[in-house]
C-alpha positions in Angstrom: 9.5 178.5 183.1 10.3 175.6 185.4 11.0 172.3 183.9 8.0 170.6 185.4 5.7 173.3 184.0 7.3 173.2 180.6 6.8 169.4 180.5 3.1 169.8 180.9 2.7 172.2 177.9 1.5 170.2 174.8 3.9 170.0 171.8 1.8 172.0 169.4 1.7 174.9 171.9 5.5 174.7 172.2 5.9 174.9 168.4 3.5 177.7 168.2 5.3 179.7 170.8 8.6 179.1 169.0 7.1 180.2 165.7 5.6 183.3 167.2 8.9 184.3 168.7 10.7 183.9 165.4 8.0 186.0 163.6 8.2 188.7 166.3 12.0 188.7 166.1 11.9 189.1 162.3 9.4 192.0 162.6 11.5 193.8 165.2 14.5 193.6 162.9 12.8 195.6 160.1 13.3 199.3 159.5 9.9 200.3 161.0 8.4 203.6 159.7 11.1 204.8 157.5 11.4 202.1 154.9 14.5 200.5 153.6 16.8 202.4 151.3 17.7 199.0 149.8 14.2 198.8 148.3 14.4 202.3 147.0 15.5 202.2 143.4 17.6 205.4 143.3 19.0 205.6 146.9 22.6 205.5 145.9 24.2 207.8 148.4 24.7 210.6 145.9 22.6 213.4 144.5 19.0 212.7 143.5 17.6 214.2 140.3 13.9 214.9 139.8 13.0 215.5 136.2 10.0 215.3 133.9 8.8 212.8 131.4 5.9 213.0 129.0 3.0 210.6 128.6 -0.7 210.4 127.7 -1.5 212.4 130.8 1.0 215.1 130.0 4.3 215.9 131.8 4.9 214.2 135.1 7.8 213.9 137.5 10.3 211.0 137.5 13.7 210.3 139.1 16.8 210.7 137.0 16.4 207.3 135.4 12.8 208.0 134.3 11.0 206.1 137.0 7.7 207.7 137.9 7.3 209.2 141.4 4.0 209.5 143.2 2.3 211.6 145.9 -0.2 210.2 148.4 -3.4 212.0 149.3 -3.2 211.0 152.9 0.1 212.9 153.5 0.2 216.4 155.0 2.4 219.1 153.8 6.0 218.0 154.4 4.7 215.1 156.4 4.7 211.4 155.4 1.9 209.2 156.7 3.3 206.1 154.9 5.2 203.8 157.3 5.6 200.1 158.0 3.8 197.9 155.3 3.0 201.0 153.3 6.7 201.6 152.6 7.1 198.0 151.4 4.7 198.8 148.5 5.4 202.5 148.2 9.1 203.0 149.0 9.9 206.7 149.7 12.1 208.5 147.3 15.3 208.9 149.4 18.5 210.8 149.0 21.8 210.9 150.8 22.9 214.0 148.9 21.6 217.1 147.2 18.3 217.1 145.2 18.4 218.8 141.8 15.8 219.6 139.2 16.0 218.8 135.5 13.7 219.3 132.5 10.4 220.8 133.6 10.8 220.2 137.3 11.1 223.4 139.4 14.2 223.6 141.6 12.5 225.8 144.2 9.7 223.2 144.7 12.2 220.5 145.7 12.9 219.8 149.4 13.4 217.0 151.9 11.9 215.8 155.1 13.5 213.5 157.8 11.6 210.2 158.2 11.2 208.5 161.6 14.2 206.2 160.8 16.4 209.3 160.2 16.5 208.8 156.4 16.0 211.8 154.1 12.9 211.7 151.8 12.5 213.9 148.8 9.5 216.3 148.6 8.1 218.4 145.7 5.9 221.4 146.5 5.6 219.9 150.0 4.5 216.5 148.8 6.6 213.6 150.0 7.5 211.5 147.0 7.3 207.7 146.6 8.0 204.9 144.1 5.6 202.1 143.4 7.0 198.5 143.5 4.6 197.6 140.7 6.6 199.8 138.3 9.6 197.8 137.1 11.2 200.5 134.9 11.0 203.8 133.2 7.8 204.8 131.5 5.5 202.8 133.8 2.8 204.3 136.1 1.1 201.2 137.4 0.4 202.8 140.7 -1.7 205.6 139.1 -5.1 205.9 140.9 -4.3 203.1 143.4 -6.1 203.5 146.6 -3.9 201.3 148.7 -3.5 202.1 152.4 -6.6 204.3 152.6 -6.0 207.1 150.0 -5.3 207.6 146.4 -1.8 207.7 144.8 -1.2 210.0 141.9 1.7 210.8 139.6 2.8 214.5 140.0 2.7 217.3 137.5 5.6 219.8 137.3 3.3 222.3 139.0 3.2 220.1 142.1 -0.4 219.1 141.4 -1.6 215.5 141.3 -2.5 214.2 137.9 -5.7 212.3 138.3 -6.4 211.0 134.8 -5.9 207.5 133.7 -2.6 206.5 132.0 -1.5 203.9 129.6 1.8 202.4 130.5 4.8 202.0 128.3 8.1 200.2 128.9 6.5 196.9 129.6 4.7 195.5 132.6 1.0 195.4 133.3 -1.4 197.2 135.6 -2.4 200.1 133.3 -5.7 201.7 133.8 -7.0 201.5 130.3 -7.1 204.3 127.7 -6.0 207.7 128.8 -8.6 210.2 129.7 -9.6 212.5 126.8 -8.3 215.5 128.8 -5.7 215.1 131.5 -6.6 216.6 134.8 -4.4 217.9 137.6 -5.4 219.1 141.0 -3.6 220.3 144.1 -3.4 217.5 146.6 -2.6 217.1 150.3 -5.5 217.9 152.5 -6.3 221.3 151.1 -2.8 222.9 151.2 -1.2 224.2 148.0 
């Protein structure tokens, strides 16, 4: 812009343009569709363990430290639809090494996909797996039944089915969904694929 044209722009507009440029620069510096491994609890650069824990809804999948993992009904088989702001709330379960099964988890159901940022996300029975930032430790399932970002989020049964019953959280923290359902239910998820 020429100096004479810039001199005619009111001060509030100049400040607004500077603020807009700063916000845009910060947004462009983010990780985009793949999420940040720094926000992923178990992204340690080594092997990832997927195991089972038991709760009011029955056995469900967790990472090696007992943190619940979720599937998202909007995802396709071996395809993640969660990117941008979604990964800020639902960080993908990432690995930089091998993925192994423990407890009731089935090794042949484990896999990985490559995200748009080049990171490697863990899958189970074709479902990309995620953490929920509202879970602060092992034993919590605060994301159970959440419909954030346009579809439901469910904890995962060792069969690969979504567990759609209510849960009661242990290990502290809030966000539970009341008393557990009288009979846990599980259903295959992911747009009709099994």
